[in-house]
C-alpha positions in Angstrom: 0.0 0.0 0.0 1.4 3.4 -1.0 1.8 5.9 1.9 0.0 9.2 1.4 3.2 11.3 1.5 4.6 9.2 -1.4 1.6 9.7 -3.7 2.4 11.5 -6.9 0.6 12.6 -10.1 -0.6 9.6 -12.1 -0.3 7.0 -9.3 -2.9 4.2 -9.3 -3.9 3.5 -5.7 -5.3 0.4 -3.9 -5.1 0.4 -0.1 -6.7 0.9 3.3 -6.9 4.4 4.7 -8.7 6.2 7.6 -11.6 8.3 6.5 -11.0 11.5 8.4 -13.7 13.6 6.7 -16.7 13.2 4.5 -19.2 15.7 3.1 -21.6 15.9 0.3 -21.5 18.5 -2.5 -23.1 19.2 -5.8 -21.6 19.7 -9.2 -22.7 22.6 -11.4 -25.2 20.3 -13.0 -26.7 19.4 -9.6 -25.2 15.9 -9.4 -24.1 14.9 -5.9 -20.6 13.9 -5.0 -18.6 13.1 -1.9 -15.6 15.1 -0.8 -13.4 12.9 1.4 -10.3 13.3 3.5 -8.2 10.1 3.7 -5.4 9.7 6.2 -2.6 7.5 7.3 0.5 7.8 9.5 2.2 10.1 7.0 -0.5 12.7 6.4 -3.8 13.3 4.6 -5.1 13.6 1.0 -8.2 15.2 -0.3 -10.3 12.8 -2.4 -13.5 12.9 -4.5 -16.1 10.4 -5.3 -17.9 11.7 -8.4 -20.2 8.7 -8.9 -21.9 8.3 -5.5 -24.4 5.7 -6.8 -21.8 3.4 -8.4 -22.0 -0.3 -7.4 -18.4 0.0 -6.4 -19.0 2.6 -3.7 -20.3 1.1 -0.4 -21.9 3.0 2.5 -19.2 4.5 4.8 -18.9 7.2 7.4 -16.2 9.4 8.9 -13.7 7.4 11.1 -14.2 4.3 9.1 -11.2 2.5 7.7 -11.9 2.2 4.0 -10.3 0.1 1.3 -10.2 2.3 -1.8 -9.3 2.1 -5.5 -8.4 5.3 -7.2 -6.0 7.5 -9.1 -4.0 10.6 -8.1 -3.7 13.9 -9.9 -2.5 17.4 -9.0 -5.1 20.0 -8.2 -4.1 23.5 -7.1 -0.5 22.3 -6.5 -1.5 19.5 -4.2 -2.2 15.8 -4.8 -5.9 14.8 -5.0 -7.4 11.3 -5.3 -10.3 10.3 -7.5 -11.9 7.3 -5.9 -13.6 4.7 -8.1 -14.2 1.9 -5.7 -14.6 1.9 -1.9 -15.6 -0.5 0.8 -15.4 -0.5 4.6 -12.4 -2.6 5.7 -12.8 -5.4 8.3 -11.2 -5.0 11.7 -8.8 -7.8 11.0 -7.4 -6.0 7.9 -5.6 -3.1 9.6 -3.8 -1.9 12.7 -5.2 1.4 13.9 -1.8 2.5 15.3 -0.4 2.4 11.8 -2.8 5.2 10.8 -2.0 7.7 13.5 0.5 10.4 12.4 3.2 10.7 15.1 6.3 12.6 16.0 9.6 11.6 14.4 11.3 12.0 17.8 11.6 9.5 20.6 8.9 10.3 23.1 10.8 9.0 26.1 13.9 10.9 25.2 11.9 14.1 24.6 10.1 13.8 27.9 13.3 13.2 29.8 14.7 16.4 28.3 11.5 18.3 29.2 11.9 17.1 32.8 15.5 18.4 32.8 14.1 21.9 32.0 11.5 21.5 34.7 14.2 20.7 37.2 16.0 23.9 36.3 13.2 25.8 38.0 14.2 26.8 41.6 11.1 28.7 42.8 9.4 26.2 45.1 5.9 27.2 44.1 6.5 26.9 40.3 8.3 23.7 41.0 5.3 22.2 42.8 3.1 23.3 39.9 5.3 21.6 37.3 5.6 18.4 39.4 1.9 18.1 39.5 1.5 18.3 35.7 4.6 16.4 34.6 5.4 14.0 37.4 2.6 13.3 40.0 -0.5 13.2 37.8 0.1 10.0 35.9 -3.1 10.4 33.8 -2.1 14.0 32.9 1.4 12.8 31.9 0.1 10.0 29.7 -2.3 12.3 28.0 0.4 15.0 27.4 2.8 12.6 25.9 0.5 11.3 23.2 -1.5 14.4 22.5 -1.3 16.5 19.3 -0.7 20.3 19.5 -3.2 21.2 16.8 -6.0 20.0 14.6 -4.2 21.3 11.5 -1.3 23.7 10.7 1.5 22.4 12.9 2.3 19.5 15.2 -1.1 17.9 14.5 0.1 14.4 15.3 0.6 12.0 18.3 3.4 13.4 20.4 3.0 16.8 18.7 2.2 18.7 22.0 5.3 17.3 23.6 7.5 18.1 20.6 6.1 21.6 20.4 6.4 22.3 24.1 10.0 21.1 24.1 10.8 23.2 21.0 9.4 26.3 22.7 11.2 25.6 25.9 14.5 25.1 24.1 14.2 28.5 22.5 13.3 30.1 25.8 16.4 28.5 27.3 18.5 30.0 24.6 16.9 33.4 25.3 17.9 33.1 28.9 21.6 32.7 27.9 21.4 35.6 25.3 19.4 37.9 27.6 20.2 37.0 31.2 17.9 39.7 32.6 14.9 37.4 31.8 13.3 35.7 34.8 14.4 32.1 34.3 11.9 30.4 36.6 8.9 32.3 35.2 9.9 31.9 31.5 10.7 28.2 31.7 7.5 27.4 33.7 5.4 29.4 31.3 7.1 27.7 28.3 6.4 24.2 29.8 2.7 25.0 30.6 1.8 27.4 27.7 -0.3 24.9 25.8 -1.4 22.6 28.6 -5.0 23.5 27.8 -4.7 21.7 24.5 -5.1 18.4 26.3 -8.7 19.4 26.8 -9.3 21.6 23.8 -8.7 18.7 21.4 -10.0 15.2 21.5 -7.5 12.3 21.4 -6.3 10.9 18.1 -7.5 9.7 15.7 -10.4 12.2 16.1 -8.1 15.1 17.0 -11.1 17.5 16.8 -12.2 20.4 18.9 -14.1 19.3 22.0 -17.2 21.2 23.3 -15.1 23.1 25.9 -12.5 23.6 23.2 -15.0 25.3 21.0 -16.4 27.4 23.8 -13.3 28.5 25.6 -10.1 27.6 23.6 -6.8 26.3 25.0 -5.6 29.6 26.4 -8.5 30.0 28.8 -8.7 26.3 29.5 -5.0 26.2 30.4 -5.2 29.2 32.8 -8.1 27.5 34.5 -6.2 24.2 34.8 -3.2 26.0 36.2 -5.3 28.1 38.6 -7.0 24.9 39.9 -3.6 23.4 40.9 -2.3 26.7 42.3 -5.3 26.9 44.7 -4.2 23.6 46.1 -0.6 24.7 46.8 -0.6 26.5 50.2 0.6 30.1 50.3 1.3 30.3 46.5 2.2 34.0 46.1 -0.5 35.9 44.2 1.9 38.0 42.2 3.8 34.9 41.0 0.5 33.3 40.0 -0.6 36.3 38.1 2.7 36.8 36.3 2.6 33.1 35.2 -1.0 33.3 34.1 -0.3 36.5 32.2 2.4 34.8 30.2 -0.1 32.1 29.3 -2.9 34.4 28.3 -0.5 36.6 26.2 1.5 33.9 24.4 -0.3 34.4 21.1 0.9 38.0 21.2 -2.0 39.8 19.6 -5.7 40.0 20.4 -6.7 39.0 16.8 -4.6 35.8 17.3 -6.7 34.7 20.3 -4.7 36.2 23.2 -7.0 37.9 25.8 -4.1 40.2 26.6 -1.0 41.5 24.7 2.4 40.8 26.4 3.0 43.2 29.3 6.0 41.3 30.8 9.2 40.7 28.9 8.9 37.0 29.7 5.5 37.0 28.0 7.0 38.6 25.0 9.9 36.1 24.9 7.4 33.2 25.2 5.3 34.7 22.3 8.4 34.9 20.1 9.4 31.3 20.9 5.9 29.9 20.3 5.6 31.7 17.0 9.0 30.6 15.8 8.5 27.0 16.6 5.0 26.9 15.2 5.9 28.6 11.9 9.1 26.7 11.2 7.3 23.4 11.9 4.5 24.5 9.6 7.1 25.0 6.8 8.7 21.7 7.6 5.4 19.9 7.2 4.6 21.8 4.0 7.9 20.7 2.5 7.5 17.1 3.7 4.1 16.8 2.0 4.9 18.7 -1.2 8.3 17.6 -2.3 11.2 19.9 -3.5 9.4 22.3 -5.9 7.7 25.6 -5.3 4.8 25.2 -2.9 2.6 27.8 -4.5 1.1 30.8 -2.7 0.5 30.0 1.0 -2.1 32.1 2.8 -0.5 31.5 6.2 2.8 33.0 5.1 1.4 35.2 2.3 4.2 34.2 -0.1 5.4 31.3 -2.3 8.3 29.2 -1.0 10.6 26.4 -1.9 13.4 24.5 -0.3 17.0 25.9 -0.5 19.1 24.2 -3.2 21.3 21.4 -2.0 
């Protein structure tokens, strides 16, 4: 079976994929068609079923594993599949774990590195807070390790939240060396906890979709509430320390139009915003290159430009 990230113009496809999306549309002549998103461990591909009443197209739903026959062509600079046959695969025909996109890194090694950063924190109140989320609460630790950091755009895979959090924390650690006037304990704690709310904003893979609370509040508000709940259980936690940390969390998107309730008013919040933006954008480019080969990507609305890889 050909992996999605290996599919190219003209490929004839036969294989089992996860149906991650399904909606009905109509052609200009009023004929119904299905617009489908297929996924495997390497990524996703948009697909179309133009003849919905064909004998070769069985009933199926989102989250089904489907055995498809089709062909790949290029549409708007991206591969797209035309499906001519489809059936729901039997449970003995696939391993669900093989269809979950996951980090290229070693989860255990990344988590050990994350704990080393947590152990850099000397403030006893911040240390207790970090111990709760990353050591003591085993359910929270397991969830954090396997969670994605986004539905789409960047780090939208198993282990993505860990990988992104570690990337942001590494950058913040660099900032501390370059700009030693930054408050180390505040910045490292904020970096480690800045996206903790995503464990409740997004449902576990393979769904990886917004939960009800995620739709209503978003990960920034959810994260501040999670942090505040733990702070309330730590005796004599200084109010000013709590507020400075929560400010870094609520301001880490940098701008009101990007979802932050407040713009950065502490230099540590500004540094966290820079680190978060850097890791998110460079990972986004990495994923774009990974899924689109070596040529020009075409105009990208997120970056408002056309890009390609540097020549070797």
